[in-house]
C-alpha positions in Angstrom: -1.9 -7.7 -59.3 -4.1 -10.8 -58.9 -4.3 -11.1 -62.7 -0.6 -10.8 -63.1 0.0 -13.4 -60.5 -2.4 -15.8 -62.1 -0.5 -15.5 -65.4 2.8 -16.1 -63.6 1.3 -19.2 -61.9 0.1 -20.5 -65.3 3.5 -20.0 -66.8 5.1 -21.8 -63.9 2.7 -24.7 -64.3 3.7 -24.9 -68.0 7.4 -24.8 -67.0 6.8 -27.7 -64.6 4.7 -29.7 -67.1 7.3 -29.4 -69.9 10.3 -29.8 -67.5 11.6 -26.3 -68.4 11.2 -26.4 -72.2 8.3 -24.0 -72.2 6.7 -21.5 -69.7 8.6 -19.6 -67.1 9.8 -20.6 -63.7 8.2 -18.6 -60.9 11.1 -16.5 -59.6 9.9 -13.7 -57.4 12.4 -12.8 -54.6 10.9 -10.4 -52.2 7.5 -10.6 -53.8 4.6 -8.7 -52.1 2.0 -11.5 -51.7 0.5 -10.7 -48.3 -3.0 -12.2 -48.1 -2.7 -13.8 -51.6 -5.1 -16.6 -52.4 -2.8 -19.5 -53.3 -5.1 -22.4 -52.4 -4.0 -25.6 -54.1 -1.3 -23.7 -56.1 1.4 -25.8 -57.7 4.5 -23.9 -56.5 7.0 -26.8 -56.8 10.5 -25.5 -57.3 9.4 -21.9 -57.2 11.9 -19.3 -56.0 10.3 -17.0 -53.4 13.1 -16.0 -51.0 12.2 -13.2 -48.7 8.6 -13.1 -50.1 5.9 -11.4 -48.1 3.3 -14.0 -47.7 1.9 -12.7 -44.4 -1.6 -14.0 -44.0 -1.6 -15.8 -47.4 -3.9 -18.7 -48.1 -1.8 -21.6 -49.0 -4.1 -24.4 -48.1 -3.4 -27.6 -50.0 -0.5 -25.9 -51.9 2.3 -28.0 -53.3 5.6 -26.4 -52.2 7.9 -29.3 -52.9 11.5 -27.9 -53.1 10.2 -24.4 -53.1 12.6 -21.8 -51.9 11.0 -19.7 -49.1 14.1 -18.8 -47.2 13.6 -15.6 -45.1 10.0 -15.4 -46.2 7.3 -13.8 -44.1 4.7 -16.5 -43.4 3.2 -15.0 -40.3 -0.4 -16.1 -39.8 -0.3 -17.8 -43.2 -2.6 -20.8 -43.7 -0.7 -23.8 -44.9 -3.2 -26.4 -43.8 -2.6 -29.6 -45.7 0.3 -28.0 -47.7 3.1 -30.2 -49.0 6.5 -28.7 -48.1 8.7 -31.7 -48.9 12.4 -30.6 -49.2 11.3 -26.9 -49.2 13.8 -24.3 -47.9 12.2 -22.2 -45.2 15.4 -21.4 -43.4 15.1 -18.1 -41.5 11.4 -17.9 -42.4 9.1 -15.9 -40.1 6.1 -18.2 -39.5 4.9 -17.1 -36.1 1.2 -18.1 -35.8 1.2 -20.0 -39.1 -1.3 -22.8 -39.6 0.5 -26.0 -40.6 -2.3 -28.4 -39.6 -1.8 -31.7 -41.4 1.1 -30.2 -43.4 3.8 -32.5 -44.8 7.2 -31.4 -43.7 9.6 -34.2 -45.1 13.2 -33.1 -45.1 12.0 -29.5 -44.9 14.7 -27.0 -44.0 13.4 -24.8 -41.1 16.8 -23.8 -39.7 16.5 -20.6 -37.6 12.8 -20.3 -38.5 10.4 -18.6 -36.2 7.6 -21.0 -35.6 6.4 -19.5 -32.3 2.7 -20.1 -31.8 2.5 -22.1 -35.0 -0.2 -24.8 -35.4 1.5 -28.1 -36.3 -1.3 -30.3 -35.1 -1.3 -33.7 -37.0 1.6 -32.4 -39.1 3.9 -35.0 -40.6 7.6 -34.3 -39.9 10.3 -36.6 -41.3 13.9 -35.6 -40.9 12.7 -32.1 -40.7 15.6 -29.7 -40.0 14.6 -27.6 -37.0 18.1 -26.6 -36.0 17.9 -23.2 -34.2 14.2 -22.9 -34.8 11.9 -21.0 -32.3 9.1 -23.3 -31.3 7.8 -21.5 -28.2 4.1 -21.8 -27.9 3.8 -24.1 -30.9 1.2 -26.9 -31.0 2.4 -30.3 -32.1 -0.6 -32.2 -30.8 -0.9 -35.6 -32.5 2.0 -34.7 -34.8 4.0 -37.6 -36.4 7.7 -37.0 -36.1 10.5 -39.2 -37.4 14.2 -38.2 -36.9 13.5 -34.5 -36.6 16.7 -32.5 -36.0 16.4 -30.1 -33.1 19.9 -28.8 -32.1 19.8 -25.2 -30.7 16.0 -25.1 -31.1 14.0 -23.2 -28.4 11.0 -24.8 -26.8 8.7 -23.3 -24.2 4.9 -23.7 -23.6 5.0 -26.3 -26.3 2.1 -28.7 -26.7 3.0 -32.2 -27.7 0.1 -34.2 -26.4 -0.2 -37.6 -28.3 2.7 -36.6 -30.6 4.7 -39.7 -31.6 8.1 -40.3 -33.0 11.7 -39.1 -32.4 13.6 -35.9 -32.2 17.4 -36.2 -32.8 20.5 -34.2 -32.0 23.2 -34.0 -34.7 25.8 -33.1 -32.1 25.6 -36.2 -30.0 23.5 -38.6 -32.1 21.1 -39.2 -29.2 17.3 -39.1 -29.6 14.2 -38.4 -27.6 11.1 -40.5 -27.8 8.1 -38.1 -27.6 5.8 -41.1 -27.3 7.4 -41.8 -23.9 7.9 -38.1 -23.1 11.7 -38.7 -22.7 14.6 -36.4 -23.6 18.2 -37.0 -24.5 20.5 -35.6 -21.8 24.2 -36.2 -21.6 24.1 -39.1 -24.0 21.4 -41.0 -22.1 17.6 -41.1 -22.2 16.1 -39.3 -19.3 12.4 -39.2 -18.5 10.9 -35.8 -19.1 7.2 -34.7 -19.2 7.0 -32.1 -22.0 3.6 -31.1 -20.8 5.1 -30.0 -17.5 5.3 -26.4 -16.5 9.1 -26.2 -16.7 10.6 -29.2 -18.4 13.9 -27.3 -18.6 17.5 -28.4 -19.3 16.3 -30.8 -21.9 19.3 -31.0 -24.2 19.9 -31.1 -27.2 17.2 -28.4 -27.4 16.9 -25.4 -25.2 13.9 -24.7 -23.0 13.0 -21.0 -22.6 10.1 -19.3 -20.7 7.7 -17.3 -22.8 
């Protein structure tokens, strides 16, 4: 299996290099890749919806515009991975390691990120609508215009995180640097490190 995957990755790299005139695009919906070694892999534009990547090693991988919707990324190591404009909608990524990952315009709608390590991650206009972030660690994360409608937060660690989270519904924002939250169209002080910083619209706080 490892040899076949290596050949498919090589064909995908050739497809990328020639802009589609040679090689073959990696198109593996539902692929069984649990525990796979994909360190520093070039997976740009790959199609991996519903793939099983549970526990896979994706450290330093380039996943720009990769389709991973519905994928199983539980406990996967994506440290330093680049996920710009990737589609991870509905992905199961509980306990995933996303330390220093780049999540620019990444679609994480309805994704399960509970217990995920997002320390020092870079999130710009990341789409977290409906995402489950309970128990996630955003320590020292850099956020800019992250969309959080319907997302669920509880036992979330945000110490020294900076930037803004935004609601599409009411166009208000919360400044994490000031530990404030948008409530009813106005900015209200909220300590996200508190035991129960509840009722913090536009996101939903839930006990874990």
